[in-house]
PDB file of N, CA, C and O in Angstrom:
ATOM      1  N   UNK A   1     -65.275 -21.731 -54.854  1.00  0.00           N
ATOM      2  CA  UNK A   1     -65.884 -23.071 -54.545  1.00  0.00           C
ATOM      3  C   UNK A   1     -67.319 -22.952 -54.755  1.00  0.00           C
ATOM      4  O   UNK A   1     -67.923 -21.976 -54.311  1.00  0.00           O
ATOM      5  N   UNK A   2     -67.923 -23.900 -55.417  1.00  0.00           N
ATOM      6  CA  UNK A   2     -69.352 -24.010 -55.742  1.00  0.00           C
ATOM      7  C   UNK A   2     -70.003 -25.016 -54.795  1.00  0.00           C
ATOM      8  O   UNK A   2     -69.379 -25.997 -54.393  1.00  0.00           O
ATOM      9  N   UNK A   3     -71.242 -24.766 -54.451  1.00  0.00           N
ATOM     10  CA  UNK A   3     -72.062 -25.669 -53.691  1.00  0.00           C
ATOM     11  C   UNK A   3     -73.170 -26.087 -54.738  1.00  0.00           C
ATOM     12  O   UNK A   3     -73.792 -25.262 -55.408  1.00  0.00           O
ATOM     13  N   UNK A   4     -73.344 -27.386 -54.804  1.00  0.00           N
ATOM     14  CA  UNK A   4     -74.395 -27.909 -55.774  1.00  0.00           C
ATOM     15  C   UNK A   4     -75.354 -28.644 -54.938  1.00  0.00           C
ATOM     16  O   UNK A   4     -74.979 -29.328 -53.986  1.00  0.00           O
ATOM     17  N   UNK A   5     -76.637 -28.508 -55.292  1.00  0.00           N
ATOM     18  CA  UNK A   5     -77.719 -29.205 -54.716  1.00  0.00           C
ATOM     19  C   UNK A   5     -78.633 -29.813 -55.909  1.00  0.00           C
ATOM     20  O   UNK A   5     -78.666 -29.279 -57.018  1.00  0.00           O
ATOM     21  N   UNK A   6     -79.301 -30.869 -55.614  1.00  0.00           N
ATOM     22  CA  UNK A   6     -80.233 -31.427 -56.586  1.00  0.00           C
ATOM     23  C   UNK A   6     -81.474 -31.924 -55.960  1.00  0.00           C
ATOM     24  O   UNK A   6     -81.439 -32.287 -54.784  1.00  0.00           O
ATOM     25  N   UNK A   7     -82.552 -31.973 -56.633  1.00  0.00           N
ATOM     26  CA  UNK A   7     -83.740 -32.529 -56.070  1.00  0.00           C
ATOM     27  C   UNK A   7     -84.137 -33.823 -56.900  1.00  0.00           C
ATOM     28  O   UNK A   7     -84.080 -33.831 -58.130  1.00  0.00           O
ATOM     29  N   UNK A   8     -84.539 -34.905 -56.155  1.00  0.00           N
ATOM     30  CA  UNK A   8     -84.868 -36.132 -56.861  1.00  0.00           C
ATOM     31  C   UNK A   8     -85.998 -36.615 -56.188  1.00  0.00           C
ATOM     32  O   UNK A   8     -86.211 -36.326 -55.011  1.00  0.00           O
ATOM     33  N   UNK A   9     -86.855 -37.446 -56.958  1.00  0.00           N
ATOM     34  CA  UNK A   9     -87.940 -38.085 -56.237  1.00  0.00           C
ATOM     35  C   UNK A   9     -88.776 -38.740 -57.369  1.00  0.00           C
ATOM     36  O   UNK A   9     -88.434 -38.645 -58.547  1.00  0.00           O
ATOM     37  N   UNK A  10     -89.856 -39.393 -56.975  1.00  0.00           N
ATOM     38  CA  UNK A  10     -90.821 -39.982 -57.909  1.00  0.00           C
ATOM     39  C   UNK A  10     -91.501 -39.080 -58.893  1.00  0.00           C
ATOM     40  O   UNK A  10     -91.664 -37.875 -58.696  1.00  0.00           O
ATOM     41  N   UNK A  11     -91.892 -39.733 -59.972  1.00  0.00           N
ATOM     42  CA  UNK A  11     -92.715 -38.966 -60.935  1.00  0.00           C
ATOM     43  C   UNK A  11     -94.035 -38.478 -60.154  1.00  0.00           C
ATOM     44  O   UNK A  11     -94.761 -39.202 -59.474  1.00  0.00           O
ATOM     45  N   UNK A  12     -94.190 -37.158 -60.382  1.00  0.00           N
ATOM     46  CA  UNK A  12     -95.453 -36.613 -59.778  1.00  0.00           C
ATOM     47  C   UNK A  12     -95.264 -36.246 -58.340  1.00  0.00           C
ATOM     48  O   UNK A  12     -96.239 -35.883 -57.682  1.00  0.00           O
ATOM     49  N   UNK A  13     -94.090 -36.315 -57.818  1.00  0.00           N
ATOM     50  CA  UNK A  13     -93.741 -36.073 -56.350  1.00  0.00           C
ATOM     51  C   UNK A  13     -93.747 -34.616 -56.000  1.00  0.00           C
ATOM     52  O   UNK A  13     -93.865 -34.272 -54.824  1.00  0.00           O
ATOM     53  N   UNK A  14     -93.625 -33.749 -56.967  1.00  0.00           N
ATOM     54  CA  UNK A  14     -93.715 -32.346 -56.617  1.00  0.00           C
ATOM     55  C   UNK A  14     -92.328 -31.664 -56.725  1.00  0.00           C
ATOM     56  O   UNK A  14     -92.185 -30.535 -56.256  1.00  0.00           O
ATOM     57  N   UNK A  15     -91.348 -32.281 -57.300  1.00  0.00           N
ATOM     58  CA  UNK A  15     -89.991 -31.690 -57.426  1.00  0.00           C
ATOM     59  C   UNK A  15     -89.979 -30.439 -58.114  1.00  0.00           C
ATOM     60  O   UNK A  15     -89.325 -29.511 -57.637  1.00  0.00           O
ATOM     61  N   UNK A  16     -90.716 -30.276 -59.333  1.00  0.00           N
ATOM     62  CA  UNK A  16     -90.653 -29.078 -60.120  1.00  0.00           C
ATOM     63  C   UNK A  16     -91.411 -27.928 -59.334  1.00  0.00           C
ATOM     64  O   UNK A  16     -90.989 -26.772 -59.352  1.00  0.00           O
ATOM     65  N   UNK A  17     -92.547 -28.305 -58.647  1.00  0.00           N
ATOM     66  CA  UNK A  17     -93.169 -27.216 -57.873  1.00  0.00           C
ATOM     67  C   UNK A  17     -92.406 -26.800 -56.692  1.00  0.00           C
ATOM     68  O   UNK A  17     -92.450 -25.623 -56.333  1.00  0.00           O
ATOM     69  N   UNK A  18     -91.680 -27.707 -56.034  1.00  0.00           N
ATOM     70  CA  UNK A  18     -90.720 -27.333 -54.977  1.00  0.00           C
ATOM     71  C   UNK A  18     -89.618 -26.425 -55.435  1.00  0.00           C
ATOM     72  O   UNK A  18     -89.331 -25.472 -54.711  1.00  0.00           O
ATOM     73  N   UNK A  19     -88.975 -26.615 -56.549  1.00  0.00           N
ATOM     74  CA  UNK A  19     -88.020 -25.659 -57.076  1.00  0.00           C
ATOM     75  C   UNK A  19     -88.575 -24.387 -57.467  1.00  0.00           C
ATOM     76  O   UNK A  19     -88.011 -23.326 -57.197  1.00  0.00           O
ATOM     77  N   UNK A  20     -89.834 -24.475 -58.193  1.00  0.00           N
ATOM     78  CA  UNK A  20     -90.365 -23.192 -58.549  1.00  0.00           C
ATOM     79  C   UNK A  20     -90.753 -22.401 -57.318  1.00  0.00           C
ATOM     80  O   UNK A  20     -90.664 -21.174 -57.365  1.00  0.00           O
ATOM     81  N   UNK A  21     -91.167 -22.992 -56.243  1.00  0.00           N
ATOM     82  CA  UNK A  21     -91.482 -22.184 -55.006  1.00  0.00           C
ATOM     83  C   UNK A  21     -90.237 -21.564 -54.458  1.00  0.00           C
ATOM     84  O   UNK A  21     -90.263 -20.426 -53.990  1.00  0.00           O
ATOM     85  N   UNK A  22     -89.154 -22.281 -54.504  1.00  0.00           N
ATOM     86  CA  UNK A  22     -87.906 -21.693 -54.030  1.00  0.00           C
ATOM     87  C   UNK A  22     -87.547 -20.478 -54.759  1.00  0.00           C
ATOM     88  O   UNK A  22     -87.138 -19.479 -54.167  1.00  0.00           O
ATOM     89  N   UNK A  23     -87.687 -20.534 -56.015  1.00  0.00           N
ATOM     90  CA  UNK A  23     -87.393 -19.426 -57.015  1.00  0.00           C
ATOM     91  C   UNK A  23     -88.527 -18.280 -56.996  1.00  0.00           C
ATOM     92  O   UNK A  23     -88.362 -17.262 -57.669  1.00  0.00           O
ATOM     93  N   UNK A  24     -89.569 -18.448 -56.286  1.00  0.00           N
ATOM     94  CA  UNK A  24     -90.489 -17.556 -56.141  1.00  0.00           C
ATOM     95  C   UNK A  24     -91.586 -17.487 -57.349  1.00  0.00           C
ATOM     96  O   UNK A  24     -92.265 -16.483 -57.565  1.00  0.00           O
ATOM     97  N   UNK A  25     -91.662 -18.668 -58.088  1.00  0.00           N
ATOM     98  CA  UNK A  25     -92.470 -18.811 -59.280  1.00  0.00           C
ATOM     99  C   UNK A  25     -93.921 -19.339 -58.922  1.00  0.00           C
ATOM    100  O   UNK A  25     -94.808 -19.320 -59.775  1.00  0.00           O
ATOM    101  N   UNK A  26     -94.134 -19.800 -57.661  1.00  0.00           N
ATOM    102  CA  UNK A  26     -95.216 -20.339 -57.253  1.00  0.00           C
ATOM    103  C   UNK A  26     -95.957 -19.531 -56.169  1.00  0.00           C
ATOM    104  O   UNK A  26     -95.345 -19.441 -55.105  1.00  0.00           O
ATOM    105  N   UNK A  27     -97.164 -18.923 -56.238  1.00  0.00           N
ATOM    106  CA  UNK A  27     -97.591 -18.161 -55.137  1.00  0.00           C
ATOM    107  C   UNK A  27     -98.128 -19.089 -54.021  1.00  0.00           C
ATOM    108  O   UNK A  27     -98.561 -20.206 -54.302  1.00  0.00           O
ATOM    109  N   UNK A  28     -98.098 -18.624 -52.767  1.00  0.00           N
ATOM    110  CA  UNK A  28     -98.510 -19.385 -51.737  1.00  0.00           C
ATOM    111  C   UNK A  28    -100.094 -19.863 -51.837  1.00  0.00           C
ATOM    112  O   UNK A  28    -100.907 -19.176 -52.455  1.00  0.00           O
ATOM    113  N   UNK A  29    -100.386 -20.839 -51.316  1.00  0.00           N
ATOM    114  CA  UNK A  29    -101.925 -21.085 -51.277  1.00  0.00           C
ATOM    115  C   UNK A  29    -102.742 -20.239 -50.586  1.00  0.00           C
ATOM    116  O   UNK A  29    -102.325 -19.777 -49.524  1.00  0.00           O
ATOM    117  N   UNK A  30    -103.931 -19.922 -51.025  1.00  0.00           N
ATOM    118  CA  UNK A  30    -104.773 -18.877 -50.397  1.00  0.00           C
ATOM    119  C   UNK A  30    -105.083 -19.281 -48.856  1.00  0.00           C
ATOM    120  O   UNK A  30    -105.317 -18.417 -48.011  1.00  0.00           O
ATOM    121  N   UNK A  31    -105.064 -20.678 -48.563  1.00  0.00           N
ATOM    122  CA  UNK A  31    -105.330 -20.979 -47.210  1.00  0.00           C
ATOM    123  C   UNK A  31    -104.054 -21.176 -46.377  1.00  0.00           C
ATOM    124  O   UNK A  31    -104.116 -21.683 -45.257  1.00  0.00           O
ATOM    125  N   UNK A  32    -102.871 -20.764 -46.939  1.00  0.00           N
ATOM    126  CA  UNK A  32    -101.638 -20.965 -46.218  1.00  0.00           C
ATOM    127  C   UNK A  32    -101.514 -20.228 -45.006  1.00  0.00           C
ATOM    128  O   UNK A  32    -101.902 -19.061 -45.064  1.00  0.00           O
ATOM    129  N   UNK A  33    -101.032 -20.666 -43.852  1.00  0.00           N
ATOM    130  CA  UNK A  33    -100.903 -20.066 -42.605  1.00  0.00           C
ATOM    131  C   UNK A  33     -99.800 -18.944 -42.822  1.00  0.00           C
ATOM    132  O   UNK A  33     -98.689 -19.257 -43.250  1.00  0.00           O
ATOM    133  N   UNK A  34    -100.107 -17.723 -42.540  1.00  0.00           N
ATOM    134  CA  UNK A  34     -99.089 -16.553 -42.726  1.00  0.00           C
ATOM    135  C   UNK A  34     -97.886 -16.813 -41.866  1.00  0.00           C
ATOM    136  O   UNK A  34     -96.798 -16.342 -42.196  1.00  0.00           O
ATOM    137  N   UNK A  35     -98.021 -17.523 -40.800  1.00  0.00           N
ATOM    138  CA  UNK A  35     -96.839 -17.851 -39.935  1.00  0.00           C
ATOM    139  C   UNK A  35     -95.931 -18.753 -40.459  1.00  0.00           C
ATOM    140  O   UNK A  35     -94.813 -18.883 -39.961  1.00  0.00           O
ATOM    141  N   UNK A  36     -96.343 -19.452 -41.513  1.00  0.00           N
ATOM    142  CA  UNK A  36     -95.508 -20.525 -42.170  1.00  0.00           C
ATOM    143  C   UNK A  36     -94.542 -19.914 -43.150  1.00  0.00           C
ATOM    144  O   UNK A  36     -93.740 -20.638 -43.740  1.00  0.00           O
ATOM    145  N   UNK A  37     -94.582 -18.607 -43.352  1.00  0.00           N
ATOM    146  CA  UNK A  37     -93.725 -17.925 -44.398  1.00  0.00           C
ATOM    147  C   UNK A  37     -92.241 -18.093 -44.001  1.00  0.00           C
ATOM    148  O   UNK A  37     -91.895 -18.024 -42.822  1.00  0.00           O
ATOM    149  N   UNK A  38     -91.471 -18.289 -44.894  1.00  0.00           N
ATOM    150  CA  UNK A  38     -89.987 -18.302 -44.568  1.00  0.00           C
ATOM    151  C   UNK A  38     -89.309 -17.610 -45.859  1.00  0.00           C
ATOM    152  O   UNK A  38     -89.901 -17.406 -46.919  1.00  0.00           O
ATOM    153  N   UNK A  39     -88.061 -17.308 -45.605  1.00  0.00           N
ATOM    154  CA  UNK A  39     -87.216 -16.573 -46.621  1.00  0.00           C
ATOM    155  C   UNK A  39     -86.223 -17.587 -47.063  1.00  0.00           C
ATOM    156  O   UNK A  39     -85.658 -18.268 -46.207  1.00  0.00           O
ATOM    157  N   UNK A  40     -85.945 -17.758 -48.408  1.00  0.00           N
ATOM    158  CA  UNK A  40     -84.977 -18.637 -48.903  1.00  0.00           C
ATOM    159  C   UNK A  40     -84.030 -17.705 -49.707  1.00  0.00           C
ATOM    160  O   UNK A  40     -84.434 -16.956 -50.597  1.00  0.00           O
ATOM    161  N   UNK A  41     -82.756 -17.814 -49.322  1.00  0.00           N
ATOM    162  CA  UNK A  41     -81.784 -16.947 -50.026  1.00  0.00           C
ATOM    163  C   UNK A  41     -81.194 -17.676 -51.171  1.00  0.00           C
ATOM    164  O   UNK A  41     -80.797 -18.833 -51.027  1.00  0.00           O
ATOM    165  N   UNK A  42     -81.113 -17.019 -52.362  1.00  0.00           N
ATOM    166  CA  UNK A  42     -80.473 -17.537 -53.592  1.00  0.00           C
ATOM    167  C   UNK A  42     -79.546 -16.597 -54.004  1.00  0.00           C
ATOM    168  O   UNK A  42     -79.685 -15.428 -53.644  1.00  0.00           O
ATOM    169  N   UNK A  43     -78.576 -16.949 -54.739  1.00  0.00           N
ATOM    170  CA  UNK A  43     -77.480 -16.152 -55.258  1.00  0.00           C
ATOM    171  C   UNK A  43     -77.808 -15.887 -56.802  1.00  0.00           C
ATOM    172  O   UNK A  43     -78.732 -16.439 -57.400  1.00  0.00           O
ATOM    173  N   UNK A  44     -76.957 -15.002 -57.337  1.00  0.00           N
ATOM    174  CA  UNK A  44     -77.061 -14.828 -58.794  1.00  0.00           C
ATOM    175  C   UNK A  44     -76.580 -16.050 -59.488  1.00  0.00           C
ATOM    176  O   UNK A  44     -76.813 -16.163 -60.691  1.00  0.00           O
ATOM    177  N   UNK A  45     -75.988 -16.898 -58.903  1.00  0.00           N
ATOM    178  CA  UNK A  45     -75.527 -18.193 -59.513  1.00  0.00           C
ATOM    179  C   UNK A  45     -76.477 -19.266 -59.477  1.00  0.00           C
ATOM    180  O   UNK A  45     -76.134 -20.416 -59.752  1.00  0.00           O
ATOM    181  N   UNK A  46     -77.706 -18.949 -59.139  1.00  0.00           N
ATOM    182  CA  UNK A  46     -78.822 -19.993 -59.093  1.00  0.00           C
ATOM    183  C   UNK A  46     -79.318 -20.179 -60.544  1.00  0.00           C
ATOM    184  O   UNK A  46     -79.674 -19.244 -61.261  1.00  0.00           O
ATOM    185  N   UNK A  47     -79.307 -21.430 -60.890  1.00  0.00           N
ATOM    186  CA  UNK A  47     -79.926 -21.796 -62.249  1.00  0.00           C
ATOM    187  C   UNK A  47     -81.030 -22.816 -62.143  1.00  0.00           C
ATOM    188  O   UNK A  47     -81.169 -23.522 -61.144  1.00  0.00           O
ATOM    189  N   UNK A  48     -81.782 -22.869 -63.163  1.00  0.00           N
ATOM    190  CA  UNK A  48     -82.880 -23.831 -63.143  1.00  0.00           C
ATOM    191  C   UNK A  48     -83.219 -24.266 -64.535  1.00  0.00           C
ATOM    192  O   UNK A  48     -83.458 -23.385 -65.360  1.00  0.00           O
ATOM    193  N   UNK A  49     -83.266 -25.497 -64.882  1.00  0.00           N
ATOM    194  CA  UNK A  49     -83.640 -26.199 -66.110  1.00  0.00           C
ATOM    195  C   UNK A  49     -84.960 -26.816 -66.021  1.00  0.00           C
ATOM    196  O   UNK A  49     -85.025 -27.936 -65.515  1.00  0.00           O
ATOM    197  N   UNK A  50     -85.948 -26.283 -66.413  1.00  0.00           N
ATOM    198  CA  UNK A  50     -87.291 -26.748 -66.177  1.00  0.00           C
ATOM    199  C   UNK A  50     -87.515 -28.199 -66.869  1.00  0.00           C
ATOM    200  O   UNK A  50     -86.829 -28.537 -67.833  1.00  0.00           O
ATOM    201  N   UNK A  51     -88.374 -28.915 -66.396  1.00  0.00           N
ATOM    202  CA  UNK A  51     -88.685 -30.247 -66.867  1.00  0.00           C
ATOM    203  C   UNK A  51     -89.577 -30.113 -68.106  1.00  0.00           C
ATOM    204  O   UNK A  51     -90.702 -29.615 -68.058  1.00  0.00           O
ATOM    205  N   UNK A  52     -89.036 -30.562 -69.153  1.00  0.00           N
ATOM    206  CA  UNK A  52     -89.756 -30.533 -70.446  1.00  0.00           C
ATOM    207  C   UNK A  52     -89.951 -32.040 -71.007  1.00  0.00           C
ATOM    208  O   UNK A  52     -88.996 -32.745 -71.334  1.00  0.00           O
ATOM    209  N   UNK A  53     -91.177 -32.410 -71.071  1.00  0.00           N
ATOM    210  CA  UNK A  53     -91.432 -33.672 -71.696  1.00  0.00           C
ATOM    211  C   UNK A  53     -91.380 -33.594 -73.133  1.00  0.00           C
ATOM    212  O   UNK A  53     -92.032 -32.745 -73.741  1.00  0.00           O
ATOM    213  N   UNK A  54     -90.549 -34.535 -73.778  1.00  0.00           N
ATOM    214  CA  UNK A  54     -90.370 -34.507 -75.170  1.00  0.00           C
ATOM    215  C   UNK A  54     -90.869 -35.989 -75.664  1.00  0.00           C
ATOM    216  O   UNK A  54     -90.244 -37.006 -75.364  1.00  0.00           O
ATOM    217  N   UNK A  55     -91.898 -35.997 -76.344  1.00  0.00           N
ATOM    218  CA  UNK A  55     -92.315 -37.248 -77.000  1.00  0.00           C
ATOM    219  C   UNK A  55     -92.513 -37.143 -78.521  1.00  0.00           C
ATOM    220  O   UNK A  55     -93.228 -36.289 -79.043  1.00  0.00           O
ATOM    221  N   UNK A  56     -91.809 -38.097 -79.199  1.00  0.00           N
ATOM    222  CA  UNK A  56     -91.798 -38.015 -80.628  1.00  0.00           C
ATOM    223  C   UNK A  56     -92.904 -39.115 -81.018  1.00  0.00           C
ATOM    224  O   UNK A  56     -93.302 -39.983 -80.241  1.00  0.00           O
ATOM    225  N   UNK A  57     -93.332 -38.945 -82.326  1.00  0.00           N
ATOM    226  CA  UNK A  57     -94.298 -39.937 -82.874  1.00  0.00           C
ATOM    227  C   UNK A  57     -93.646 -41.243 -82.975  1.00  0.00           C
ATOM    228  O   UNK A  57     -92.564 -41.335 -83.555  1.00  0.00           O
ATOM    229  N   UNK A  58     -94.239 -42.294 -82.437  1.00  0.00           N
ATOM    230  CA  UNK A  58     -93.696 -43.530 -82.567  1.00  0.00           C
ATOM    231  C   UNK A  58     -93.991 -44.423 -81.307  1.00  0.00           C
ATOM    232  O   UNK A  58     -94.866 -44.064 -80.518  1.00  0.00           O
ATOM    233  N   UNK A  59     -93.321 -45.510 -81.117  1.00  0.00           N
ATOM    234  CA  UNK A  59     -93.543 -46.481 -79.938  1.00  0.00           C
ATOM    235  C   UNK A  59     -92.901 -45.852 -78.732  1.00  0.00           C
ATOM    236  O   UNK A  59     -92.212 -44.842 -78.875  1.00  0.00           O
ATOM    237  N   UNK A  60     -93.100 -46.423 -77.492  1.00  0.00           N
ATOM    238  CA  UNK A  60     -92.320 -46.120 -76.399  1.00  0.00           C
ATOM    239  C   UNK A  60     -90.819 -46.448 -76.615  1.00  0.00           C
ATOM    240  O   UNK A  60     -89.939 -45.682 -76.221  1.00  0.00           O
ATOM    241  N   UNK A  61     -90.577 -47.544 -77.216  1.00  0.00           N
ATOM    242  CA  UNK A  61     -89.216 -48.022 -77.482  1.00  0.00           C
ATOM    243  C   UNK A  61     -88.551 -46.946 -78.357  1.00  0.00           C
ATOM    244  O   UNK A  61     -87.439 -46.535 -78.026  1.00  0.00           O
ATOM    245  N   UNK A  62     -89.125 -46.497 -79.384  1.00  0.00           N
ATOM    246  CA  UNK A  62     -88.630 -45.473 -80.292  1.00  0.00           C
ATOM    247  C   UNK A  62     -88.288 -44.171 -79.563  1.00  0.00           C
ATOM    248  O   UNK A  62     -87.281 -43.516 -79.830  1.00  0.00           O
ATOM    249  N   UNK A  63     -89.221 -43.818 -78.588  1.00  0.00           N
ATOM    250  CA  UNK A  63     -89.041 -42.588 -77.769  1.00  0.00           C
ATOM    251  C   UNK A  63     -87.843 -42.829 -76.821  1.00  0.00           C
ATOM    252  O   UNK A  63     -87.100 -41.874 -76.595  1.00  0.00           O
ATOM    253  N   UNK A  64     -87.609 -43.961 -76.281  1.00  0.00           N
ATOM    254  CA  UNK A  64     -86.507 -44.155 -75.456  1.00  0.00           C
ATOM    255  C   UNK A  64     -85.235 -44.268 -76.158  1.00  0.00           C
ATOM    256  O   UNK A  64     -84.245 -43.740 -75.650  1.00  0.00           O
ATOM    257  N   UNK A  65     -85.139 -44.913 -77.298  1.00  0.00           N
ATOM    258  CA  UNK A  65     -83.845 -45.066 -78.004  1.00  0.00           C
ATOM    259  C   UNK A  65     -83.525 -43.826 -78.806  1.00  0.00           C
ATOM    260  O   UNK A  65     -82.338 -43.551 -78.981  1.00  0.00           O
ATOM    261  N   UNK A  66     -84.478 -43.042 -79.316  1.00  0.00           N
ATOM    262  CA  UNK A  66     -84.206 -41.789 -80.060  1.00  0.00           C
ATOM    263  C   UNK A  66     -83.092 -42.007 -81.032  1.00  0.00           C
ATOM    264  O   UNK A  66     -82.124 -41.249 -81.070  1.00  0.00           O
ATOM    265  N   UNK A  67     -83.239 -43.131 -81.885  1.00  0.00           N
ATOM    266  CA  UNK A  67     -82.315 -43.347 -83.025  1.00  0.00           C
ATOM    267  C   UNK A  67     -81.018 -44.174 -82.603  1.00  0.00           C
ATOM    268  O   UNK A  67     -80.236 -44.558 -83.473  1.00  0.00           O
ATOM    269  N   UNK A  68     -80.815 -44.427 -81.328  1.00  0.00           N
ATOM    270  CA  UNK A  68     -79.610 -45.205 -80.971  1.00  0.00           C
ATOM    271  C   UNK A  68     -79.960 -46.584 -81.145  1.00  0.00           C
ATOM    272  O   UNK A  68     -81.139 -46.935 -81.189  1.00  0.00           O
ATOM    273  N   UNK A  69     -78.894 -47.473 -81.256  1.00  0.00           N
ATOM    274  CA  UNK A  69     -79.010 -48.875 -81.309  1.00  0.00           C
ATOM    275  C   UNK A  69     -79.626 -49.594 -80.051  1.00  0.00           C
ATOM    276  O   UNK A  69     -79.339 -49.130 -78.947  1.00  0.00           O
ATOM    277  N   UNK A  70     -80.414 -50.640 -80.130  1.00  0.00           N
ATOM    278  CA  UNK A  70     -80.891 -51.293 -79.064  1.00  0.00           C
ATOM    279  C   UNK A  70     -79.926 -52.024 -78.182  1.00  0.00           C
ATOM    280  O   UNK A  70     -79.133 -52.819 -78.688  1.00  0.00           O
ATOM    281  N   UNK A  71     -79.948 -51.786 -76.800  1.00  0.00           N
ATOM    282  CA  UNK A  71     -79.115 -52.398 -75.936  1.00  0.00           C
ATOM    283  C   UNK A  71     -80.090 -52.911 -74.786  1.00  0.00           C
ATOM    284  O   UNK A  71     -80.693 -52.099 -74.083  1.00  0.00           O
ATOM    285  N   UNK A  72     -80.217 -54.218 -74.626  1.00  0.00           N
ATOM    286  CA  UNK A  72     -81.249 -54.753 -73.832  1.00  0.00           C
ATOM    287  C   UNK A  72     -81.082 -54.288 -72.351  1.00  0.00           C
ATOM    288  O   UNK A  72     -82.061 -53.976 -71.672  1.00  0.00           O
ATOM    289  N   UNK A  73     -79.803 -54.253 -71.877  1.00  0.00           N
ATOM    290  CA  UNK A  73     -79.647 -53.825 -70.483  1.00  0.00           C
ATOM    291  C   UNK A  73     -79.935 -52.360 -70.339  1.00  0.00           C
ATOM    292  O   UNK A  73     -80.627 -51.998 -69.387  1.00  0.00           O
ATOM    293  N   UNK A  74     -79.484 -51.514 -71.167  1.00  0.00           N
ATOM    294  CA  UNK A  74     -79.771 -50.062 -71.093  1.00  0.00           C
ATOM    295  C   UNK A  74     -81.185 -49.713 -71.244  1.00  0.00           C
ATOM    296  O   UNK A  74     -81.694 -48.786 -70.614  1.00  0.00           O
ATOM    297  N   UNK A  75     -81.854 -50.483 -72.113  1.00  0.00           N
ATOM    298  CA  UNK A  75     -83.358 -50.343 -72.240  1.00  0.00           C
ATOM    299  C   UNK A  75     -84.058 -50.717 -71.054  1.00  0.00           C
ATOM    300  O   UNK A  75     -84.958 -50.004 -70.610  1.00  0.00           O
ATOM    301  N   UNK A  76     -83.676 -51.892 -70.452  1.00  0.00           N
ATOM    302  CA  UNK A  76     -84.356 -52.264 -69.140  1.00  0.00           C
ATOM    303  C   UNK A  76     -84.107 -51.210 -68.030  1.00  0.00           C
ATOM    304  O   UNK A  76     -84.998 -50.892 -67.242  1.00  0.00           O
ATOM    305  N   UNK A  77     -82.930 -50.711 -68.002  1.00  0.00           N
ATOM    306  CA  UNK A  77     -82.586 -49.625 -67.023  1.00  0.00           C
ATOM    307  C   UNK A  77     -83.451 -48.349 -67.228  1.00  0.00           C
ATOM    308  O   UNK A  77     -83.855 -47.697 -66.266  1.00  0.00           O
ATOM    309  N   UNK A  78     -83.712 -48.026 -68.483  1.00  0.00           N
ATOM    310  CA  UNK A  78     -84.333 -46.821 -68.930  1.00  0.00           C
ATOM    311  C   UNK A  78     -85.878 -47.100 -68.519  1.00  0.00           C
ATOM    312  O   UNK A  78     -86.509 -46.177 -68.002  1.00  0.00           O
ATOM    313  N   UNK A  79     -86.439 -48.239 -68.719  1.00  0.00           N
ATOM    314  CA  UNK A  79     -87.795 -48.594 -68.324  1.00  0.00           C
ATOM    315  C   UNK A  79     -87.957 -48.493 -66.781  1.00  0.00           C
ATOM    316  O   UNK A  79     -88.931 -47.963 -66.246  1.00  0.00           O
ATOM    317  N   UNK A  80     -86.958 -49.026 -66.144  1.00  0.00           N
ATOM    318  CA  UNK A  80     -87.059 -48.963 -64.602  1.00  0.00           C
ATOM    319  C   UNK A  80     -86.895 -47.527 -64.144  1.00  0.00           C
ATOM    320  O   UNK A  80     -87.627 -47.108 -63.248  1.00  0.00           O
ATOM    321  N   UNK A  81     -86.004 -46.766 -64.687  1.00  0.00           N
ATOM    322  CA  UNK A  81     -85.786 -45.462 -64.275  1.00  0.00           C
ATOM    323  C   UNK A  81     -87.024 -44.598 -64.505  1.00  0.00           C
ATOM    324  O   UNK A  81     -87.318 -43.750 -63.663  1.00  0.00           O
ATOM    325  N   UNK A  82     -87.744 -44.764 -65.569  1.00  0.00           N
ATOM    326  CA  UNK A  82     -88.978 -44.016 -65.904  1.00  0.00           C
ATOM    327  C   UNK A  82     -90.149 -44.694 -65.327  1.00  0.00           C
ATOM    328  O   UNK A  82     -91.261 -44.270 -65.638  1.00  0.00           O
ATOM    329  N   UNK A  83     -90.042 -45.677 -64.540  1.00  0.00           N
ATOM    330  CA  UNK A  83     -91.154 -46.364 -63.811  1.00  0.00           C
ATOM    331  C   UNK A  83     -92.105 -46.916 -64.826  1.00  0.00           C
ATOM    332  O   UNK A  83     -93.319 -46.830 -64.643  1.00  0.00           O
ATOM    333  N   UNK A  84     -91.570 -47.505 -65.940  1.00  0.00           N
ATOM    334  CA  UNK A  84     -92.386 -48.196 -66.918  1.00  0.00           C
ATOM    335  C   UNK A  84     -92.304 -49.803 -66.852  1.00  0.00           C
ATOM    336  O   UNK A  84     -92.685 -50.511 -67.785  1.00  0.00           O
ATOM    337  N   UNK A  85     -91.819 -50.258 -65.764  1.00  0.00           N
ATOM    338  CA  UNK A  85     -91.639 -51.775 -65.729  1.00  0.00           C
ATOM    339  C   UNK A  85     -92.927 -52.601 -66.000  1.00  0.00           C
ATOM    340  O   UNK A  85     -92.886 -53.749 -66.441  1.00  0.00           O
ATOM    341  N   UNK A  86     -93.955 -52.004 -65.735  1.00  0.00           N
ATOM    342  CA  UNK A  86     -95.336 -52.725 -65.872  1.00  0.00           C
ATOM    343  C   UNK A  86     -95.902 -52.546 -67.328  1.00  0.00           C
ATOM    344  O   UNK A  86     -96.870 -53.208 -67.702  1.00  0.00           O
ATOM    345  N   UNK A  87     -95.324 -51.708 -68.074  1.00  0.00           N
ATOM    346  CA  UNK A  87     -95.778 -51.518 -69.464  1.00  0.00           C
ATOM    347  C   UNK A  87     -95.227 -52.729 -70.340  1.00  0.00           C
ATOM    348  O   UNK A  87     -94.024 -52.980 -70.419  1.00  0.00           O
ATOM    349  N   UNK A  88     -96.138 -53.396 -70.935  1.00  0.00           N
ATOM    350  CA  UNK A  88     -95.790 -54.614 -71.612  1.00  0.00           C
ATOM    351  C   UNK A  88     -95.917 -54.558 -73.068  1.00  0.00           C
ATOM    352  O   UNK A  88     -95.438 -55.457 -73.759  1.00  0.00           O
ATOM    353  N   UNK A  89     -96.552 -53.528 -73.593  1.00  0.00           N
ATOM    354  CA  UNK A  89     -96.653 -53.387 -75.145  1.00  0.00           C
ATOM    355  C   UNK A  89     -95.866 -52.106 -75.593  1.00  0.00           C
ATOM    356  O   UNK A  89     -96.053 -50.976 -75.142  1.00  0.00           O
ATOM    357  N   UNK A  90     -95.009 -52.441 -76.497  1.00  0.00           N
ATOM    358  CA  UNK A  90     -94.327 -51.283 -77.147  1.00  0.00           C
ATOM    359  C   UNK A  90     -94.600 -51.135 -78.655  1.00  0.00           C
ATOM    360  O   UNK A  90     -94.085 -50.212 -79.288  1.00  0.00           O
TER     361      UNK A  90
END
């Protein structure tokens, strides 16, 4: 039996830093209180896929579609999901 967890949140909300801290990739802040240390147990089954931004040359629309045909509902959803609702020029 596997247990799965995920981290979700707003753009710039610290999700990647949170996960990297759990995996031991982020050193504690120099002004961190030593009493605040905690141990997080991970297993050999722990995986991490880092966030990689991919932008191709072209418009925002072309970057969202990536060669797929235009679907107005799917495009509107993608804009909302990426928090681009207020972007008016493509």
